[in-house]
N, C-alpha and C positions, 0 to 999 in steps of 0.2 A: 503495498498500499504505499505510494505517495500522495502525501498530502501537499496541497499547493495553495497558499494564500494570495490574492493578487487583488489591487487595487480595482477600484469600480470603473475609472477611467481606460484601463486597458480595453487595447480594440478587441473588437468579437472575434476576430482570428486566432488570438494566442491558444483558447481552450476552446476548440478541440483540435485544430493542428499540430500543437506540440504532443500533447499525449496518443495521439493518433498515429503519428509519427513513432513514437514509442513503440507503443503498443503493435506496430510492423514488424519490428525487430523483437519483443517480448510479451507474448501473447498473455502469459499468467498475469501482468500487472495490472494493478489497481489504481485508479487515482480519486481523492476526494479534495474540492476546491471549494475554498470558502473567499467571496467576495468584501471586501471592507475598505476602508480610509486606509492609507498609508501607515498612519501611526498603529490600527487595529491590526493591519497584516503583519506589523513589526512584532507586536504584541500575540499574536500569535504563535509566530516562531519562538520567541524568547519562552513562552511557556511551554514549549515542546509540542503545541497541536498543530503545528504545521513544519515539514522538511523543507520546503521551498517556499521562500517568498518573490513574487514577479509584480514587480511596478512598473511602471511607463521611463521610457528614456534610453 
């Protein structure tokens, strides 16, 4: 399970483009995605609720 936290302002293409590409190579991989503010995404990471934070930039 890969847990992704991302900001609301990300373009819609990131999810599902990136996970779909990973699933092509790793069929058993699973994802959970949370959307929040930038501060909220970092909080998810620091709490251990997310493995990856994606923000625009």
